[in-house]
N, C-alpha and C positions, 0 to 999 in steps of 0.2 A: 408494452405492458407496464402498468404501474404497480410497484411493490410497496406495501406499507410495513415499515419496521418500527419497533420501539428500541432505540439504541442508547444505552447508558441513560435511560430515563427520559429520552427525548423522542418524540414522534418524527420520523424521517420518511419521506416519500421519495423513492428512487425509481427513475424511469429506466426500463430495459428497452434499448433501441433495437430496431430491426438488425439482425445479424449479431447482436451482442448476447453472450450466454448468461444464463441466470447465475452461474458460478462467478462471473466477473462482477455482476451487481452485488452478489453476496460478499465477495472479498472487500469491496468498497465499504459495505455496511459493517463488516467485522473489523476492518481497519479503523473505521470511525469509532466504533465501540471501544477498541483497544486504546486509542491515542487521544480521544477527545478530552479525557480528564487531564492529561498532561499539556495539551494544546487547546485551550478553550476557544480559540478562533478557527479551529479546524473546519474546513469546508470540503465538499465533494464536488469534483468536476467544475471548477471555475477557470476561466481563461486568465492567464497571467501575462499575456503579451509576448510569449516566446514561441519558438519552433514547436514545442510540445505542450500539451494541456495535461496537467496532472490529474490523477484519479482522486487523490487527497492532497490538500495543501493547507499550510498555516503560513500566512504571509506576514512578514515583518515590515519590509518596505519593498519598493520595486526591485525585482531580481534578487531579493534578499529574503530567504525563506527559512523559517524555523523547522519546517517539516515538509517533506515531499514523499508521497506514497504512489507507487505504481503497482497495479494489480494484474495478474495473469501474464499473458504473453507480452513481452517487450524485449527488444534486442539489447545486447550488451553495448552496442554502439550508442543506443539511446541513453542508457544508464550512464555511460562514460560522458556523453555530451552534457547531461544535466549536472553531473558532479563537477565537470570542468568549467562550464560556462555560467553557472549560477552560484550564488553564495548560499547554498543549502546546508544548514547545520546538521540535519538528520534526514537520510533517505532510507525508505523501507520498501523492499520488494515483497509483494504478497503472492504466494503460489499455493496450489493445492496438489498434494501428493506427488511432488516431483522428486527426482534423484538430486537431493540437495548437494551432496558431495561433488558430483560432476559439475553442477552449475557454479559452485563456489570456486572450484579449481579453474574453470574457464574464466570467470570474472577476475580472479587474482592474476591470471596470465595476461589478460587483455586490458585491464584498467590499472594504471600505475598506483602503487601504494600511497603516494602523496595525496590522491583523491579519495582514499578510503580510510585514512588514519583516524585514530581516536574514536572508534565506534561510529563513524559517520555513515557507514553502509551496513544495513541489516537485512537479513532474509527471514521472513516468517513463512513457514511451510505448513499449511493446514492439513489435517488428516483427511484421507479420502472420504470419510463418512461425514464431513462437515455439513453437507446439505441436509442430511437426515437429522443431525444433532441440532440444527437451528431452524427446523421446519416451522416452528411457531412464529418466527420472525420477531420474537421478543428477546433481545439480547442485552441484559443488564450489564454483563461483563463477559469477556471471552475467557473461558476456562483454560487453565494451563495445559490440560490434557487434550486440547483441541489443536495444538500446534507445536512445532519445534522452532526454536529461535537460534539464528546463527549470526554472529558478528563476522563481517567479511573484511 
């Protein structure tokens, strides 16, 4: 299914693949709206020639990324691999309505601090009502009351 969004003033058409939830598509859209002003070359789901394909990416050079965004379910092992094996300056995990404290505790236990230093890893946890709040699919900017932000 194809979804038409207006994100930060730009029309974006995002495809929802078979088996992919609308919430996953929405998190990519919201992540784009949040970070496109800061990363003008931000793109959604492009291959970067690595083991993993990012949901959101701002490429500097090969294996050198200004921004990497992962939406929804992804393992701590995957997050650790990306932080360890790429030169990613900023990685953001996007979730909806999770127990953030539990996830942060687990990430801090399993991913060494040297890979998370200086605000390199951030969690954005959207409120449970985010689908309803964005049903128009016109997201000029992401309201601060739509999410909680955690530096890990």
